[in-house]
C-alpha positions as CSV (number, residue, x, y, z in Angstrom):
1,M,-19.1,-51.0,25.8
2,L,-19.0,-49.0,22.7
3,T,-16.8,-50.1,19.8
4,V,-15.6,-48.2,16.7
5,C,-15.9,-49.6,13.2
6,P,-12.6,-49.5,11.3
7,L,-13.9,-47.0,8.7
8,P,-13.0,-43.7,10.3
9,Q,-12.4,-41.8,7.1
10,L,-15.9,-41.9,5.7
11,F,-17.9,-42.6,8.8
12,S,-17.7,-44.1,12.2
13,Y,-19.9,-46.7,13.9
14,W,-20.8,-47.2,17.5
15,H,-23.1,-50.0,18.3
16,T,-24.6,-51.9,21.2
17,A,-25.1,-55.6,21.4
18,S,-26.7,-57.0,18.3
19,R,-30.5,-56.9,18.5
20,G,-33.2,-57.3,15.9
21,G,-34.9,-54.2,14.6
22,A,-32.7,-51.8,16.6
23,M,-33.4,-48.2,16.4
24,K,-31.1,-46.3,14.0
25,V,-29.7,-42.8,14.7
26,L,-27.5,-41.1,12.1
27,G,-25.1,-38.3,12.9
28,F,-23.9,-35.8,10.3
29,L,-20.7,-33.8,10.9
30,G,-20.5,-30.6,9.0
31,S,-17.1,-29.6,10.4
32,P,-14.0,-30.3,8.3
33,R,-12.2,-31.1,11.6
34,L,-12.9,-34.8,12.4
35,S,-11.7,-34.5,16.0
36,G,-12.6,-30.9,16.9
37,I,-15.0,-29.8,19.5
38,C,-18.0,-30.0,17.1
39,A,-17.0,-33.6,16.3
40,Q,-16.5,-34.4,20.0
41,L,-20.0,-33.1,20.9
42,L,-21.5,-35.1,18.1
43,D,-19.7,-38.2,19.3
44,S,-21.0,-37.7,22.9
45,A,-24.6,-37.3,21.6
46,L,-24.3,-40.5,19.6
47,E,-22.8,-42.3,22.6
48,G,-25.9,-41.1,24.6
49,A,-28.2,-42.5,21.9
50,A,-26.2,-45.8,21.9
51,S,-26.5,-46.1,25.7
52,K,-30.3,-46.3,25.2
53,G,-30.0,-49.1,22.7
54,A,-29.8,-47.3,19.4
55,E,-27.5,-48.3,16.6
56,V,-25.7,-45.2,15.6
57,K,-23.5,-44.0,12.7
58,R,-21.5,-40.8,12.1
59,Y,-21.1,-39.4,8.6
60,N,-18.1,-37.2,8.1
61,L,-19.4,-35.0,5.2
62,I,-15.9,-33.7,4.4
63,K,-14.9,-37.2,3.4
64,L,-17.9,-38.0,1.2
65,N,-18.5,-37.3,-2.5
66,I,-21.4,-34.9,-2.3
67,Q,-21.5,-32.7,-5.4
68,H,-23.1,-29.3,-5.5
69,C,-26.8,-29.2,-6.3
70,M,-27.3,-27.8,-9.9
71,G,-30.9,-26.6,-9.3
72,C,-32.3,-28.7,-12.2
73,C,-35.1,-30.0,-10.0
74,A,-34.9,-33.4,-11.8
75,C,-35.1,-35.2,-8.4
76,M,-38.1,-33.2,-7.2
77,F,-40.0,-33.7,-10.5
78,D,-39.2,-37.4,-10.6
79,D,-41.9,-40.1,-10.2
80,P,-43.7,-39.6,-6.9
81,A,-43.7,-43.3,-6.3
82,Q,-39.9,-43.2,-5.9
83,P,-38.9,-42.8,-2.2
84,I,-35.8,-40.8,-3.4
85,G,-36.0,-38.6,-6.4
86,R,-33.3,-39.6,-9.0
87,C,-30.6,-37.1,-9.5
88,P,-28.3,-36.9,-12.7
89,L,-25.3,-36.3,-10.5
90,K,-23.2,-39.4,-9.7
91,D,-21.9,-39.4,-6.2
92,D,-22.5,-40.8,-2.7
93,V,-25.8,-39.0,-2.0
94,P,-28.2,-41.8,-3.1
95,N,-26.6,-44.3,-0.8
96,I,-26.6,-41.8,2.1
97,L,-30.3,-41.0,1.5
98,Q,-31.2,-44.7,1.5
99,E,-29.8,-45.0,5.0
100,Y,-31.3,-41.7,5.9
101,I,-34.9,-42.7,5.1
102,A,-34.4,-46.0,7.0
103,A,-33.2,-44.3,10.2
104,D,-35.4,-43.3,13.1
105,G,-33.5,-40.2,14.3
106,Y,-30.8,-37.7,13.3
107,I,-28.2,-35.5,14.9
108,L,-26.8,-32.7,12.8
109,A,-23.6,-30.9,14.0
110,S,-22.0,-27.9,12.4
111,P,-19.8,-25.0,13.4
112,V,-20.8,-21.5,12.5
113,Y,-18.9,-20.3,9.4
114,D,-19.6,-16.7,8.3
115,G,-22.9,-16.6,10.1
116,S,-24.4,-19.9,9.0
117,V,-23.7,-23.6,8.8
118,T,-20.7,-24.7,6.9
119,A,-20.7,-25.2,3.2
120,L,-20.4,-28.9,3.8
121,M,-23.6,-29.0,5.8
122,K,-25.4,-26.7,3.4
123,K,-24.5,-28.8,0.4
124,F,-25.8,-31.9,2.1
125,L,-29.1,-30.1,3.0
126,E,-29.5,-28.9,-0.5
127,R,-29.2,-32.4,-1.9
128,K,-31.8,-33.7,0.6
129,I,-34.4,-32.0,-1.7
130,A,-34.5,-35.4,-3.4
131,L,-36.7,-36.5,-0.5
132,T,-39.4,-34.2,-1.7
133,H,-41.7,-34.1,-4.7
134,R,-43.4,-31.4,-6.6
135,P,-45.3,-31.7,-9.9
136,R,-43.5,-29.8,-12.7
137,E,-46.6,-27.7,-13.3
138,A,-47.1,-26.7,-9.7
139,Y,-45.3,-23.4,-9.9
140,A,-44.3,-21.4,-6.8
141,K,-45.2,-24.4,-4.5
142,I,-43.1,-26.0,-1.8
143,G,-42.4,-29.7,-2.4
144,E,-44.0,-32.3,-0.2
145,A,-42.2,-35.2,1.5
146,R,-42.0,-38.4,-0.6
147,S,-42.1,-40.5,2.6
148,P,-43.4,-38.3,5.4
149,A,-42.3,-39.4,8.8
150,D,-45.7,-38.7,10.4
151,F,-43.9,-37.1,13.3
152,K,-42.6,-40.4,14.4
153,K,-38.9,-39.5,13.9
154,R,-36.8,-37.0,15.7
155,V,-33.8,-34.7,15.1
156,A,-31.4,-32.8,17.4
157,M,-29.0,-30.1,16.3
158,I,-25.6,-29.0,17.6
159,V,-24.0,-25.7,16.5
160,T,-20.6,-24.5,17.8
161,G,-19.0,-21.1,17.5
162,N,-16.2,-18.9,18.7
163,C,-18.7,-16.3,20.0
164,S,-19.8,-17.0,23.5
165,D,-23.1,-18.6,24.5
166,E,-24.7,-15.1,24.9
167,Y,-24.5,-14.8,21.1
168,R,-26.8,-17.9,20.5
169,E,-29.6,-15.7,19.0
170,L,-27.2,-14.1,16.6
171,M,-25.0,-17.0,15.7
172,G,-26.8,-20.2,16.5
173,D,-30.5,-19.5,15.7
174,P,-29.9,-18.8,12.0
175,C,-28.2,-22.2,11.7
176,F,-31.0,-24.0,13.5
177,E,-33.6,-22.3,11.4
178,L,-31.9,-23.3,8.2
179,M,-31.6,-26.9,9.3
180,E,-35.0,-27.2,10.8
181,G,-36.8,-26.1,7.7
182,H,-35.9,-29.3,5.9
183,F,-37.2,-31.5,8.8
184,M,-40.5,-29.6,8.9
185,I,-41.2,-30.7,5.4
186,E,-40.2,-34.3,6.2
187,Q,-42.5,-34.2,9.3
188,V,-39.6,-34.9,11.6
189,M,-39.8,-33.2,15.0
190,T,-36.9,-31.3,16.7
191,T,-36.0,-32.4,20.2
192,D,-33.0,-30.1,21.0
193,K,-31.1,-27.2,19.5
194,M,-27.8,-26.9,21.4
195,Y,-25.5,-24.0,20.8
196,V,-22.0,-24.2,22.3
197,G,-20.0,-21.0,22.1
198,G,-16.5,-19.9,23.2
199,V,-14.8,-22.9,21.6
200,E,-11.6,-21.0,20.8
201,N,-10.6,-20.7,24.5
202,M,-12.7,-23.4,26.1
203,T,-11.3,-25.0,29.2
204,D,-11.2,-28.8,29.7
205,A,-13.7,-28.5,32.5
206,V,-16.2,-26.6,30.3
207,R,-15.6,-29.1,27.5
208,Q,-16.5,-32.0,29.7
209,E,-19.6,-30.2,30.9
210,K,-20.7,-29.6,27.3
211,R,-20.0,-33.1,26.3
212,A,-22.1,-34.4,29.2
213,A,-24.9,-32.1,28.0
214,A,-24.5,-33.5,24.4
215,R,-24.7,-37.0,25.8
216,A,-28.0,-36.1,27.5
217,L,-29.2,-34.7,24.2
218,G,-28.6,-38.1,22.6
219,I,-30.5,-39.9,25.4
220,R,-33.5,-37.5,25.1
221,L,-33.6,-38.0,21.3
222,V,-34.0,-41.8,21.7
223,E,-36.5,-41.5,24.5
224,E,-38.6,-39.1,22.4
225,I,-38.4,-41.5,19.4
226,I,-39.6,-44.4,21.6
227,A,-42.5,-42.3,23.0
228,A,-43.5,-41.1,19.5
229,Q,-43.4,-44.6,18.0
230,Q,-45.4,-46.1,20.9
231,G,-47.9,-43.3,20.9
């Protein structure tokens, strides 16, 4: 039986029976609508992960204090021994990233806004640069992961849009490419990229079908994490 933590504004919890060393899966909602179709699909995916024994948590990015990256690169140039590069901005990001690096898997969900992920999701992705390091003198180089996952962690992505499923290549793929680039640097493998179109006039029957598919996505995520960690 899934239960909901009484902290719905900032994030929501679902958890299974208490167990030592439980796998942790974090969900990040890039939609400003906390109960819209994108949120429902993320919830279903997290429920699927929880059904396989994972402890899961949903972050509602709209409710968190995540300031805009200023491009100073202080976090990237910080001491490479730091698991998270220190940023001069004072907000919720350090605490989020502490949980992020301790997790085993991730599910990112965003609607398509103007041909890309939402500004909420993009802002979060930009601040994740603190998980990389680059020497100040290494010009024109891509940063390296401070704590590479060695391909033991997994991520799944959900993108929703008004354009029908036939427009996945045009509407969904640019969003997936943007999100996946960060995980390639972190050495986190992608399990699923789910595009759900036609949300504007979606019937209840189709909604339930898509939610079932999202739940299966969450199950696969956990199964692949287990396989990677045992391999």
